[in-house]
Biopython code that builds the backbone (N, CA, C, O; Angstrom):
import numpy as np
from Bio.PDB.StructureBuilder import StructureBuilder

atoms = [
    (1, "UNK", "N", (-0.673, 2.083, 33.742)),
    (1, "UNK", "CA", (0.639, 2.431, 33.434)),
    (1, "UNK", "C", (1.492, 1.025, 32.946)),
    (1, "UNK", "O", (2.205, 0.943, 31.946)),
    (2, "UNK", "N", (1.248, 0.091, 33.807)),
    (2, "UNK", "CA", (1.985, -1.019, 33.491)),
    (2, "UNK", "C", (1.291, -1.715, 32.301)),
    (2, "UNK", "O", (2.044, -2.263, 31.497)),
    (3, "UNK", "N", (0.183, -1.763, 32.112)),
    (3, "UNK", "CA", (-0.632, -2.322, 31.057)),
    (3, "UNK", "C", (-0.259, -1.610, 29.736)),
    (3, "UNK", "O", (-0.171, -2.257, 28.692)),
    (4, "UNK", "N", (-0.056, -0.383, 29.780)),
    (4, "UNK", "CA", (0.461, 0.421, 28.546)),
    (4, "UNK", "C", (1.877, 0.042, 28.123)),
    (4, "UNK", "O", (2.264, -0.062, 26.959)),
    (5, "UNK", "N", (2.540, -0.134, 29.141)),
    (5, "UNK", "CA", (4.021, -0.825, 28.775)),
    (5, "UNK", "C", (4.073, -1.715, 28.351)),
    (5, "UNK", "O", (4.904, -1.815, 27.449)),
    (6, "UNK", "N", (3.322, -2.830, 28.665)),
    (6, "UNK", "CA", (3.173, -4.249, 28.313)),
    (6, "UNK", "C", (2.750, -4.008, 26.735)),
    (6, "UNK", "O", (3.444, -4.383, 25.791)),
    (7, "UNK", "N", (1.561, -3.355, 26.621)),
    (7, "UNK", "CA", (0.944, -3.117, 25.107)),
    (7, "UNK", "C", (2.092, -2.548, 24.145)),
    (7, "UNK", "O", (2.275, -3.036, 23.030)),
    (8, "UNK", "N", (2.924, -1.384, 24.694)),
    (8, "UNK", "CA", (3.669, -0.919, 23.672)),
    (8, "UNK", "C", (5.051, -1.964, 23.418)),
    (8, "UNK", "O", (5.591, -2.076, 22.317)),
    (9, "UNK", "N", (5.464, -2.643, 24.573)),
    (9, "UNK", "CA", (6.462, -3.569, 24.304)),
    (9, "UNK", "C", (5.879, -4.658, 23.388)),
    (9, "UNK", "O", (6.646, -5.154, 22.564)),
    (10, "UNK", "N", (4.679, -5.061, 23.440)),
    (10, "UNK", "CA", (4.163, -6.290, 22.417)),
    (10, "UNK", "C", (4.207, -5.687, 20.946)),
    (10, "UNK", "O", (4.615, -6.329, 19.978)),
    (11, "UNK", "N", (3.772, -4.466, 20.893)),
    (11, "UNK", "CA", (3.714, -3.722, 19.584)),
    (11, "UNK", "C", (5.277, -3.465, 19.000)),
    (11, "UNK", "O", (5.500, -3.629, 17.801)),
    (12, "UNK", "N", (6.136, -3.129, 19.752)),
    (12, "UNK", "CA", (7.554, -3.083, 19.324)),
    (12, "UNK", "C", (8.002, -4.514, 18.955)),
    (12, "UNK", "O", (8.677, -4.725, 17.947)),
    (13, "UNK", "N", (7.717, -5.220, 19.564)),
    (13, "UNK", "CA", (8.362, -6.686, 19.424)),
    (13, "UNK", "C", (7.663, -7.169, 18.071)),
    (13, "UNK", "O", (8.362, -7.835, 17.307)),
    (14, "UNK", "N", (6.325, -6.886, 17.705)),
    (14, "UNK", "CA", (5.858, -7.332, 16.265)),
    (14, "UNK", "C", (6.372, -6.451, 15.239)),
    (14, "UNK", "O", (6.664, -6.938, 14.147)),
    (15, "UNK", "N", (6.526, -5.135, 15.471)),
    (15, "UNK", "CA", (7.249, -4.133, 14.578)),
    (15, "UNK", "C", (8.557, -4.750, 14.000)),
    (15, "UNK", "O", (8.829, -4.969, 12.820)),
    (16, "UNK", "N", (9.285, -4.972, 15.096)),
    (16, "UNK", "CA", (10.869, -5.349, 15.064)),
    (16, "UNK", "C", (10.848, -6.985, 14.174)),
    (16, "UNK", "O", (11.745, -7.286, 13.387)),
    (17, "UNK", "N", (9.925, -7.702, 14.416)),
    (17, "UNK", "CA", (9.712, -8.943, 13.943)),
    (17, "UNK", "C", (9.229, -9.201, 12.524)),
    (17, "UNK", "O", (9.559, -10.206, 11.894)),
    (18, "UNK", "N", (8.476, -8.299, 12.075)),
    (18, "UNK", "CA", (8.076, -8.173, 10.653)),
    (18, "UNK", "C", (8.943, -8.443, 9.507)),
    (18, "UNK", "O", (8.575, -9.005, 8.475)),
    (19, "UNK", "N", (10.158, -7.993, 9.762)),
    (19, "UNK", "CA", (11.262, -8.052, 8.587)),
    (19, "UNK", "C", (11.487, -9.474, 8.272)),
    (19, "UNK", "O", (11.687, -9.950, 7.155)),
    (20, "UNK", "N", (11.422, -10.137, 9.492)),
    (20, "UNK", "CA", (11.521, -11.682, 9.223)),
    (20, "UNK", "C", (10.646, -12.413, 8.483)),
    (20, "UNK", "O", (10.846, -13.572, 8.118)),
    (21, "UNK", "N", (9.605, -11.709, 8.239)),
    (21, "UNK", "CA", (8.661, -12.171, 7.227)),
    (21, "UNK", "C", (8.389, -11.649, 6.020)),
    (21, "UNK", "O", (7.306, -11.399, 5.490)),
    (22, "UNK", "N", (9.783, -11.477, 5.548)),
    (22, "UNK", "CA", (10.194, -11.009, 4.247)),
    (22, "UNK", "C", (9.400, -11.591, 3.102)),
    (22, "UNK", "O", (9.995, -12.457, 2.460)),
    (23, "UNK", "N", (8.298, -11.318, 2.758)),
    (23, "UNK", "CA", (7.497, -11.772, 1.594)),
    (23, "UNK", "C", (8.197, -11.130, 0.407)),
    (23, "UNK", "O", (9.155, -10.391, 0.633)),
    (24, "UNK", "N", (7.806, -11.346, -0.800)),
    (24, "UNK", "CA", (8.199, -10.643, -2.099)),
    (24, "UNK", "C", (6.902, -10.634, -2.938)),
    (24, "UNK", "O", (5.973, -11.422, -2.759)),
    (25, "UNK", "N", (6.935, -9.677, -3.854)),
    (25, "UNK", "CA", (5.810, -9.626, -4.536)),
    (25, "UNK", "C", (6.370, -9.903, -6.001)),
    (25, "UNK", "O", (7.465, -9.467, -6.357)),
    (26, "UNK", "N", (5.440, -10.754, -6.928)),
    (26, "UNK", "CA", (5.935, -11.200, -8.044)),
    (26, "UNK", "C", (4.795, -10.692, -9.268)),
    (26, "UNK", "O", (3.584, -10.563, -9.089)),
    (27, "UNK", "N", (5.436, -10.484, -10.360)),
    (27, "UNK", "CA", (4.605, -9.990, -11.510)),
    (27, "UNK", "C", (4.396, -11.006, -12.432)),
    (27, "UNK", "O", (5.409, -11.465, -12.960)),
    (28, "UNK", "N", (3.431, -11.416, -12.715)),
    (28, "UNK", "CA", (3.305, -12.712, -13.619)),
    (28, "UNK", "C", (2.175, -12.459, -14.813)),
    (28, "UNK", "O", (1.285, -11.608, -14.842)),
    (29, "UNK", "N", (2.445, -13.283, -15.596)),
    (29, "UNK", "CA", (1.302, -13.319, -17.002)),
    (29, "UNK", "C", (0.683, -14.777, -16.828)),
    (29, "UNK", "O", (1.352, -15.799, -16.675)),
    (30, "UNK", "N", (-0.846, -14.695, -16.880)),
    (30, "UNK", "CA", (-1.517, -16.070, -16.990)),
    (30, "UNK", "C", (-2.424, -15.822, -17.899)),
    (30, "UNK", "O", (-2.556, -14.739, -18.468)),
    (31, "UNK", "N", (-3.204, -16.977, -18.110)),
    (31, "UNK", "CA", (-4.368, -17.441, -19.316)),
    (31, "UNK", "C", (-5.330, -18.236, -18.718)),
    (31, "UNK", "O", (-5.143, -19.053, -17.816)),
    (32, "UNK", "N", (-6.626, -17.885, -19.407)),
    (32, "UNK", "CA", (-7.824, -18.847, -19.333)),
    (32, "UNK", "C", (-8.247, -19.215, -20.604)),
    (32, "UNK", "O", (-8.281, -18.387, -21.515)),
    (33, "UNK", "N", (-8.594, -20.449, -20.765)),
    (33, "UNK", "CA", (-9.135, -20.760, -22.037)),
    (33, "UNK", "C", (-10.589, -20.663, -22.302)),
    (33, "UNK", "O", (-11.261, -20.542, -21.278)),
    (34, "UNK", "N", (-11.228, -20.684, -23.398)),
    (34, "UNK", "CA", (-12.692, -20.871, -23.651)),
    (34, "UNK", "C", (-13.666, -19.785, -22.862)),
    (34, "UNK", "O", (-14.410, -20.169, -21.961)),
    (35, "UNK", "N", (-13.604, -18.500, -23.245)),
    (35, "UNK", "CA", (-12.691, -18.059, -23.997)),
    (35, "UNK", "C", (-11.512, -17.529, -23.823)),
    (35, "UNK", "O", (-11.348, -17.175, -22.656)),
    (36, "UNK", "N", (-10.441, -17.290, -24.653)),
    (36, "UNK", "CA", (-9.047, -16.876, -24.114)),
    (36, "UNK", "C", (-9.265, -15.558, -23.386)),
    (36, "UNK", "O", (-9.944, -14.639, -23.843)),
    (37, "UNK", "N", (-8.677, -15.543, -22.294)),
    (37, "UNK", "CA", (-8.360, -14.481, -21.464)),
    (37, "UNK", "C", (-6.951, -14.261, -20.853)),
    (37, "UNK", "O", (-6.423, -15.068, -20.089)),
    (38, "UNK", "N", (-6.414, -13.145, -21.242)),
    (38, "UNK", "CA", (-4.852, -13.216, -20.540)),
    (38, "UNK", "C", (-4.987, -12.176, -19.337)),
    (38, "UNK", "O", (-6.002, -11.480, -19.278)),
    (39, "UNK", "N", (-4.028, -12.063, -18.420)),
    (39, "UNK", "CA", (-3.991, -11.367, -17.250)),
    (39, "UNK", "C", (-2.631, -11.143, -16.978)),
    (39, "UNK", "O", (-1.797, -12.039, -17.101)),
    (40, "UNK", "N", (-2.337, -9.925, -16.592)),
    (40, "UNK", "CA", (-0.871, -9.734, -16.100)),
    (40, "UNK", "C", (-0.992, -9.306, -14.815)),
    (40, "UNK", "O", (-1.565, -8.220, -14.731)),
    (41, "UNK", "N", (-0.623, -9.825, -13.714)),
    (41, "UNK", "CA", (-1.078, -9.409, -12.388)),
    (41, "UNK", "C", (0.064, -9.351, -11.410)),
    (41, "UNK", "O", (1.201, -9.429, -11.875)),
    (42, "UNK", "N", (-0.107, -9.217, -10.054)),
    (42, "UNK", "CA", (0.989, -9.213, -9.104)),
    (42, "UNK", "C", (0.425, -10.346, -7.803)),
    (42, "UNK", "O", (-0.759, -10.590, -7.570)),
    (43, "UNK", "N", (1.308, -10.778, -7.259)),
    (43, "UNK", "CA", (0.796, -11.618, -6.119)),
    (43, "UNK", "C", (1.944, -11.548, -5.093)),
    (43, "UNK", "O", (3.121, -11.499, -5.450)),
    (44, "UNK", "N", (1.573, -11.547, -3.872)),
    (44, "UNK", "CA", (2.391, -11.755, -2.767)),
    (44, "UNK", "C", (2.855, -13.097, -2.320)),
    (44, "UNK", "O", (1.990, -13.847, -1.866)),
    (45, "UNK", "N", (4.243, -13.572, -2.384)),
    (45, "UNK", "CA", (4.436, -14.873, -1.991)),
    (45, "UNK", "C", (5.291, -14.970, -1.073)),
    (45, "UNK", "O", (5.973, -13.953, -0.946)),
    (46, "UNK", "N", (5.620, -16.148, -0.087)),
    (46, "UNK", "CA", (6.355, -16.202, 1.042)),
    (46, "UNK", "C", (7.652, -15.993, 0.752)),
    (46, "UNK", "O", (7.997, -16.112, -0.424)),
    (47, "UNK", "N", (8.622, -15.642, 1.757)),
    (47, "UNK", "CA", (10.057, -15.608, 1.352)),
    (47, "UNK", "C", (10.682, -17.033, 0.838)),
    (47, "UNK", "O", (11.796, -16.972, 0.319)),
    (48, "UNK", "N", (10.091, -18.216, 0.937)),
    (48, "UNK", "CA", (10.784, -19.414, 0.513)),
    (48, "UNK", "C", (10.575, -19.482, -0.817)),
    (48, "UNK", "O", (11.196, -20.329, -1.460)),
    (49, "UNK", "N", (9.555, -18.495, -1.542)),
    (49, "UNK", "CA", (9.430, -18.808, -2.921)),
    (49, "UNK", "C", (9.856, -17.543, -3.639)),
    (49, "UNK", "O", (9.358, -17.220, -4.717)),
    (50, "UNK", "N", (10.826, -16.805, -2.994)),
    (50, "UNK", "CA", (11.243, -15.467, -3.574)),
    (50, "UNK", "C", (12.651, -15.726, -4.167)),
    (50, "UNK", "O", (13.173, -14.801, -4.789)),
    (51, "UNK", "N", (13.321, -16.916, -4.030)),
    (51, "UNK", "CA", (14.770, -17.101, -4.568)),
    (51, "UNK", "C", (14.882, -17.068, -5.990)),
    (51, "UNK", "O", (15.869, -16.586, -6.547)),
    (52, "UNK", "N", (13.910, -17.561, -6.603)),
    (52, "UNK", "CA", (14.048, -17.810, -8.191)),
    (52, "UNK", "C", (12.700, -17.574, -8.790)),
    (52, "UNK", "O", (11.695, -17.520, -8.080)),
    (53, "UNK", "N", (12.660, -17.415, -10.257)),
    (53, "UNK", "CA", (11.655, -17.453, -10.865)),
    (53, "UNK", "C", (10.916, -18.824, -10.835)),
    (53, "UNK", "O", (9.692, -18.902, -10.936)),
    (54, "UNK", "N", (11.728, -19.887, -10.690)),
    (54, "UNK", "CA", (11.246, -21.276, -10.819)),
    (54, "UNK", "C", (10.381, -21.562, -9.561)),
    (54, "UNK", "O", (9.228, -21.991, -9.550)),
    (55, "UNK", "N", (11.311, -21.181, -8.309)),
    (55, "UNK", "CA", (10.567, -21.299, -7.139)),
    (55, "UNK", "C", (9.217, -20.516, -7.050)),
    (55, "UNK", "O", (8.238, -21.070, -6.550)),
    (56, "UNK", "N", (9.156, -19.393, -7.469)),
    (56, "UNK", "CA", (8.038, -18.396, -7.496)),
    (56, "UNK", "C", (6.758, -19.141, -8.282)),
    (56, "UNK", "O", (5.604, -19.229, -7.863)),
    (57, "UNK", "N", (7.250, -19.603, -9.428)),
    (57, "UNK", "CA", (6.405, -20.284, -10.264)),
    (57, "UNK", "C", (5.762, -21.529, -9.523)),
    (57, "UNK", "O", (4.545, -21.714, -9.514)),
    (58, "UNK", "N", (6.556, -22.260, -8.982)),
    (58, "UNK", "CA", (5.974, -23.521, -8.239)),
    (58, "UNK", "C", (5.095, -23.067, -7.145)),
    (58, "UNK", "O", (4.235, -23.847, -6.736)),
    (59, "UNK", "N", (5.216, -21.846, -6.604)),
    (59, "UNK", "CA", (4.426, -21.580, -5.236)),
    (59, "UNK", "C", (3.109, -20.810, -6.075)),
    (59, "UNK", "O", (2.039, -21.034, -5.510)),
    (60, "UNK", "N", (3.006, -20.057, -7.158)),
    (60, "UNK", "CA", (1.913, -19.147, -7.533)),
    (60, "UNK", "C", (1.078, -20.339, -8.498)),
    (60, "UNK", "O", (-0.126, -20.470, -8.279)),
    (61, "UNK", "N", (1.636, -21.078, -9.413)),
    (61, "UNK", "CA", (1.065, -21.876, -10.234)),
    (61, "UNK", "C", (-0.317, -22.745, -9.571)),
    (61, "UNK", "O", (-1.344, -22.816, -10.245)),
    (62, "UNK", "N", (-0.257, -23.214, -8.570)),
    (62, "UNK", "CA", (-1.272, -24.008, -7.782)),
    (62, "UNK", "C", (-2.471, -22.880, -7.441)),
    (62, "UNK", "O", (-3.660, -23.092, -7.681)),
    (63, "UNK", "N", (-1.989, -21.730, -6.882)),
    (63, "UNK", "CA", (-3.009, -20.685, -6.364)),
    (63, "UNK", "C", (-3.730, -20.001, -7.274)),
    (63, "UNK", "O", (-4.836, -19.548, -6.979)),
    (64, "UNK", "N", (-3.046, -19.809, -8.799)),
    (64, "UNK", "CA", (-3.700, -19.542, -9.816)),
    (64, "UNK", "C", (-4.703, -20.565, -10.350)),
    (64, "UNK", "O", (-5.820, -20.218, -10.733)),
    (65, "UNK", "N", (-4.265, -21.881, -10.367)),
    (65, "UNK", "CA", (-4.816, -23.002, -10.897)),
    (65, "UNK", "C", (-6.501, -23.083, -10.060)),
    (65, "UNK", "O", (-7.573, -23.381, -10.587)),
    (66, "UNK", "N", (-6.289, -22.788, -8.943)),
    (66, "UNK", "CA", (-7.501, -23.018, -8.048)),
    (66, "UNK", "C", (-8.721, -22.009, -8.490)),
    (66, "UNK", "O", (-9.915, -22.156, -8.229)),
    (67, "UNK", "N", (-8.078, -20.905, -9.257)),
    (67, "UNK", "CA", (-9.120, -19.815, -9.737)),
    (67, "UNK", "C", (-9.373, -20.014, -11.108)),
    (67, "UNK", "O", (-10.196, -19.285, -11.663)),
    (68, "UNK", "N", (-8.668, -21.071, -11.860)),
    (68, "UNK", "CA", (-9.100, -21.417, -13.163)),
    (68, "UNK", "C", (-8.020, -20.607, -14.174)),
    (68, "UNK", "O", (-8.413, -20.284, -15.295)),
    (69, "UNK", "N", (-6.759, -20.314, -13.780)),
    (69, "UNK", "CA", (-5.935, -19.659, -14.685)),
    (69, "UNK", "C", (-4.643, -20.726, -14.814)),
    (69, "UNK", "O", (-4.405, -21.552, -13.932)),
    (70, "UNK", "N", (-4.059, -20.629, -15.704)),
    (70, "UNK", "CA", (-2.787, -21.198, -15.987)),
    (70, "UNK", "C", (-1.699, -20.128, -15.884)),
    (70, "UNK", "O", (-1.954, -19.013, -16.339)),
    (71, "UNK", "N", (-0.429, -20.383, -15.289)),
    (71, "UNK", "CA", (0.589, -19.510, -15.114)),
    (71, "UNK", "C", (1.444, -19.662, -16.398)),
    (71, "UNK", "O", (1.840, -20.791, -16.688)),
    (72, "UNK", "N", (1.782, -18.522, -17.250)),
    (72, "UNK", "CA", (2.523, -18.465, -18.327)),
    (72, "UNK", "C", (3.651, -18.207, -18.062)),
    (72, "UNK", "O", (4.511, -18.914, -18.587)),
    (73, "UNK", "N", (4.082, -17.089, -17.140)),
    (73, "UNK", "CA", (5.446, -16.659, -16.893)),
    (73, "UNK", "C", (5.437, -15.745, -15.703)),
    (73, "UNK", "O", (4.491, -15.022, -15.391)),
    (74, "UNK", "N", (6.649, -15.852, -15.032)),
    (74, "UNK", "CA", (7.049, -14.928, -14.003)),
    (74, "UNK", "C", (7.934, -13.733, -14.593)),
    (74, "UNK", "O", (9.040, -13.870, -15.116)),
    (75, "UNK", "N", (7.302, -12.646, -14.427)),
    (75, "UNK", "CA", (7.868, -11.560, -15.188)),
    (75, "UNK", "C", (9.046, -10.821, -14.479)),
    (75, "UNK", "O", (9.986, -10.253, -15.035)),
    (76, "UNK", "N", (8.816, -10.936, -13.197)),
    (76, "UNK", "CA", (9.719, -10.362, -12.097)),
    (76, "UNK", "C", (9.381, -10.419, -10.899)),
    (76, "UNK", "O", (8.200, -10.306, -10.571)),
    (77, "UNK", "N", (10.497, -10.633, -9.902)),
    (77, "UNK", "CA", (10.396, -10.584, -8.510)),
    (77, "UNK", "C", (10.868, -9.388, -7.779)),
    (77, "UNK", "O", (12.018, -8.955, -7.719)),
    (78, "UNK", "N", (9.744, -8.905, -7.210)),
    (78, "UNK", "CA", (10.102, -7.659, -6.343)),
    (78, "UNK", "C", (10.437, -7.755, -4.753)),
    (78, "UNK", "O", (9.524, -8.053, -3.983)),
    (79, "UNK", "N", (11.467, -7.556, -4.370)),
    (79, "UNK", "CA", (11.790, -7.903, -3.072)),
    (79, "UNK", "C", (11.022, -7.176, -2.147)),
    (79, "UNK", "O", (11.177, -7.357, -0.939)),
]
sb = StructureBuilder()
sb.init_structure("model")
sb.init_model(0)
sb.init_chain("A")
sb.init_seg("    ")
for serial, (resi, resn, name, xyz) in enumerate(atoms, 1):
    if name == "N":
        sb.init_residue(resn, " ", resi, " ")
    sb.init_atom(name, np.array(xyz, "f"), 0.0, 1.0, " ", f" {name:<3s}", serial, name[0])
structure = sb.get_structure()
């Protein structure tokens, strides 16, 4: 019984702590060259990158570059 209560308490703590991890989803447009490919996609970014399109672009551009894509624009930031 004591173990069950401990597990439930831990689960409740994680559940209530998750809003502190307020990530956001951004919609973006990106491209690849040779041959030209265009992509409209979505990505989840940490809260620190959710304040503006510039902050989102600074966080997302290196992630896309590792996959060979160039960020063209952040279209929207969804909370």
